C-alpha positions as CSV (number, residue, x, y, z in Angstrom):
1,X,0.2,-0.1,0.0
2,X,1.2,3.2,-0.9
3,X,-0.1,6.7,-0.3
4,X,2.4,8.7,-2.3
5,X,1.1,11.9,-3.6
6,X,-2.1,11.5,-1.7
7,X,-3.5,14.5,0.2
8,X,-5.9,13.3,3.4
9,X,-7.7,15.3,6.0
10,X,-8.4,13.5,9.1
11,X,-10.4,15.0,11.8
12,X,-10.2,14.1,16.0
13,X,-7.0,13.1,15.2
14,X,-4.8,14.6,18.2
15,X,-4.4,11.1,19.8
16,X,-6.1,7.7,19.8
17,X,-7.3,6.3,16.7
18,X,-7.2,9.4,14.9
19,X,-3.5,9.7,15.5
20,X,-2.6,6.3,14.5
21,X,-4.6,6.9,11.1
22,X,-2.3,10.0,10.3
23,X,1.0,8.4,11.6
24,X,0.4,5.4,9.4
25,X,-0.8,7.6,6.3
26,X,2.4,9.5,6.7
27,X,4.5,6.5,6.7
28,X,2.9,5.6,3.7
29,X,3.6,8.8,1.8
30,X,0.8,10.6,2.3
31,X,0.4,14.5,3.2
32,X,-1.8,15.0,6.2
33,X,-4.1,17.5,7.6
34,X,-4.4,16.6,11.1
35,X,-7.4,18.2,13.0
36,X,-8.2,18.2,16.7
37,X,-10.6,20.5,18.9
38,X,-7.4,20.9,21.0
39,X,-4.9,22.9,19.8
40,X,-2.2,21.7,22.4
41,X,-3.1,17.7,21.0
42,X,-2.8,19.0,17.5
43,X,0.3,20.8,17.8
44,X,2.0,17.6,19.8
45,X,0.4,15.3,17.5
46,X,2.1,16.9,14.2
47,X,5.3,17.3,16.1
48,X,5.8,13.8,16.8
49,X,4.9,12.5,13.4
50,X,7.1,15.1,11.7
51,X,9.9,14.1,13.8
52,X,9.4,10.3,12.0
53,X,8.0,11.4,8.8
54,X,9.6,15.0,7.7
55,X,7.0,17.5,6.4
56,X,4.2,15.0,6.2
57,X,1.7,16.4,8.3
58,X,0.1,20.0,9.1
59,X,-2.1,20.8,11.8
60,X,-5.0,22.6,12.0
61,X,-7.0,23.0,15.2
62,X,-10.7,23.2,15.3
63,X,-14.2,22.5,15.8
64,X,-15.0,19.5,13.4
65,X,-18.4,20.1,14.2
66,X,-18.3,24.0,12.8
67,X,-19.3,23.9,9.3
68,X,-17.6,27.2,8.5
69,X,-14.3,25.7,9.9
70,X,-14.7,22.2,7.8
71,X,-14.9,24.4,4.7
72,X,-11.9,26.5,5.7
73,X,-9.9,23.0,6.5
74,X,-10.8,22.0,3.0
75,X,-9.4,24.8,1.3
76,X,-5.9,24.9,3.4
77,X,-5.7,21.4,2.3
78,X,-6.0,22.6,-1.2
79,X,-3.7,25.7,-0.6
80,X,-1.1,23.5,1.0
81,X,-0.9,20.8,-1.3
82,X,-2.9,21.1,-4.3
83,X,-5.8,18.4,-4.0
84,X,-7.9,16.5,-1.2
85,X,-7.8,12.8,-2.2
86,X,-8.8,11.1,1.3
87,X,-11.3,12.5,3.7
88,X,-11.9,11.0,7.4
89,X,-14.2,12.1,9.5
90,X,-13.1,10.5,12.6
91,X,-14.0,13.6,15.2
92,X,-16.8,12.1,17.4
93,X,-18.3,12.9,21.0
94,X,-19.8,10.7,23.2
95,X,-22.1,12.2,26.2
96,X,-23.5,9.3,28.4
97,X,-26.9,9.9,29.8
98,X,-30.5,8.3,30.9
99,X,-32.9,8.6,28.0
100,X,-35.6,10.3,30.6
101,X,-33.4,12.7,31.4
102,X,-31.4,13.5,28.3
103,X,-30.6,16.8,28.0
104,X,-31.3,18.7,24.7
105,X,-28.2,20.4,24.6
106,X,-26.3,17.0,24.8
107,X,-28.6,15.7,21.9
108,X,-27.9,18.6,20.0
109,X,-24.1,18.8,20.6
110,X,-23.8,15.1,19.9
111,X,-25.7,15.6,16.5
112,X,-23.6,18.5,15.4
113,X,-20.1,16.9,15.8
114,X,-20.9,13.3,15.0
115,X,-23.3,13.7,12.1
116,X,-23.3,17.6,10.8
117,X,-19.6,17.4,10.7
118,X,-19.1,14.1,8.9
119,X,-21.8,15.2,6.3
120,X,-20.1,18.8,5.5
121,X,-16.5,17.4,5.6
122,X,-17.5,14.4,2.9
123,X,-19.5,17.6,1.0
124,X,-16.6,19.6,1.2
125,X,-14.2,17.1,0.2
126,X,-16.3,15.7,-2.3
127,X,-17.0,19.1,-4.3
128,X,-13.0,19.1,-4.6
129,X,-12.6,15.7,-5.4
130,X,-14.9,15.9,-8.4
131,X,-13.4,19.0,-9.4
132,X,-9.9,17.6,-9.4
133,X,-11.6,14.4,-11.7
134,X,-9.2,12.2,-10.1
135,X,-11.5,10.3,-7.7
136,X,-11.1,9.9,-3.9
137,X,-12.1,8.0,-0.9
138,X,-14.3,9.1,1.8
139,X,-14.2,7.3,5.4
140,X,-16.6,7.7,8.6
141,X,-15.9,6.4,11.8
142,X,-19.0,4.8,13.3
143,X,-19.2,2.5,16.1
144,X,-20.3,-0.9,17.2
145,X,-23.1,1.2,19.4
146,X,-24.5,1.8,16.2
147,X,-25.3,-1.8,15.8
148,X,-25.9,-3.0,19.4
149,X,-27.9,-1.3,22.1
150,X,-25.7,0.3,25.0
151,X,-27.1,1.8,28.1
152,X,-27.1,5.4,28.5
153,X,-26.0,5.6,24.7
154,X,-29.4,6.4,22.8
155,X,-28.1,9.8,21.2
156,X,-24.5,8.4,20.6
157,X,-25.7,5.1,19.2
158,X,-28.3,6.6,16.7
159,X,-25.5,9.2,15.3
160,X,-23.2,6.6,14.4
161,X,-25.8,4.3,12.7
162,X,-26.7,7.4,10.7
163,X,-23.0,7.4,9.4
164,X,-23.7,4.1,7.9
165,X,-26.9,5.1,6.3
166,X,-25.0,8.2,5.0
167,X,-22.4,6.2,3.6
168,X,-25.0,4.0,1.8
169,X,-26.8,6.8,0.5
170,X,-23.4,8.8,-1.0
171,X,-22.7,5.8,-3.2
172,X,-25.4,7.4,-5.4
173,X,-24.1,10.7,-5.5
174,X,-20.2,9.8,-5.6
175,X,-19.8,6.8,-7.5
176,X,-19.9,8.3,-10.8
177,X,-16.9,10.7,-10.0
178,X,-15.0,7.7,-8.7
179,X,-15.0,8.4,-5.1
180,X,-15.9,5.3,-2.8
181,X,-17.0,6.1,0.8
182,X,-17.3,3.5,3.5
183,X,-17.5,3.4,7.5
184,X,-15.8,1.4,10.1
185,X,-17.1,0.6,13.4
186,X,-14.7,0.2,16.0
187,X,-15.7,-1.9,19.1
188,X,-13.7,-1.1,22.6
189,X,-10.6,0.4,21.9
190,X,-7.5,0.9,24.2
191,X,-6.7,4.7,23.8
192,X,-5.7,7.3,26.1
193,X,-9.3,8.2,27.0
194,X,-10.6,4.6,27.6
195,X,-7.3,3.8,29.8
196,X,-8.4,6.4,32.1
197,X,-10.9,3.8,33.2
198,X,-8.5,1.4,35.3
199,X,-10.9,-1.4,34.8
200,X,-11.4,-1.0,31.2
201,X,-8.7,-3.1,29.8
202,X,-10.1,-6.0,32.1
203,X,-13.4,-5.7,31.7
204,X,-13.5,-5.8,28.1
205,X,-10.5,-8.4,27.6
206,X,-13.0,-10.9,29.4
207,X,-16.0,-10.2,27.3
208,X,-14.5,-9.7,24.0
209,X,-14.3,-13.3,22.2
210,X,-10.9,-12.4,20.9
211,X,-9.7,-11.9,24.3
212,X,-8.9,-8.4,24.4
213,X,-10.0,-4.8,23.2
214,X,-8.7,-3.6,20.0
215,X,-5.4,-1.5,19.7
216,X,-5.3,1.5,17.8
217,X,-3.3,0.0,15.3
218,X,-6.1,-2.7,14.5
219,X,-8.6,-0.1,13.8
220,X,-5.9,1.9,11.6
221,X,-5.3,-0.9,9.6
222,X,-8.5,-1.1,8.2
223,X,-8.9,2.3,7.7
224,X,-6.0,2.3,5.6
225,X,-7.2,-0.5,3.6
226,X,-10.6,1.3,3.0
227,X,-8.6,4.5,1.7
228,X,-6.3,2.9,-0.5
229,X,-6.4,1.9,-3.8
230,X,-6.9,-1.6,-3.1
231,X,-10.2,-0.8,-1.9
232,X,-11.4,1.2,-4.9
233,X,-14.2,-1.2,-5.8
234,X,-15.5,-1.2,-2.1
235,X,-18.1,1.4,-1.7
236,X,-21.3,1.9,0.5
237,X,-19.7,-0.7,3.3
238,X,-19.4,-0.9,7.0
239,X,-16.4,-2.9,8.5
240,X,-16.6,-4.0,12.3
241,X,-13.5,-4.2,14.2
242,X,-14.4,-5.6,17.6
243,X,-12.9,-8.8,18.3
244,X,-16.3,-10.5,17.8
245,X,-18.2,-8.4,20.5
246,X,-21.4,-7.9,18.3
247,X,-21.6,-11.6,17.9
248,X,-22.0,-12.0,21.4
249,X,-23.0,-8.3,22.7
250,X,-22.2,-9.0,26.5
251,X,-22.5,-5.9,28.6
252,X,-19.6,-4.6,30.0
253,X,-21.7,-4.4,33.4
């Protein structure tokens, strides 16, 4: 797999899965626009990648749910590198809460980042891909909670399931321009955030058929395949990466 001369935008990439995807794309020769809402995380992530792969990564901190910022980010990629070939809408937020008391502000915040952010990044990137006439790849980060019910995650799970329908629908719009669009659905994954829970790895190792949660590399490997030239005839699909958890759906409780 080679991404030489490819330009990629990845949101929510200051750490965890998004960062691993950026690092792997840079390793394979891509020029990467790395976005995170945290300027501090963005700066640290870009610095770490460029230490290994010189001048491969440029940071653009900002809110990936802000439509005006999304458009600026795509324009910035064109200005810096001349094209957009890959767009990965990885940014997302999780706000737990009981359905009976779930506040509207939490609901709309999730929909703005998880859904609007993904939709309008795909739109802005696809406009450029269409203009370039060289095709492209779009990838959304869904979740196993878009497939299996999870306590206190009704709004989040709904937003993730919607991304998979969005990918299917965009097949109609984008295929004639040689743009493929897919989703990945990570299960429990060891990241800086999840490891804040000291019991996370133990619990998910017990209930995951493969005996452990995913590493970020497990998710990044799948992402890179789906945005590579080897997957150009795959579109409108979802790939679950969860060690078999959705097959058995044992609750972490």
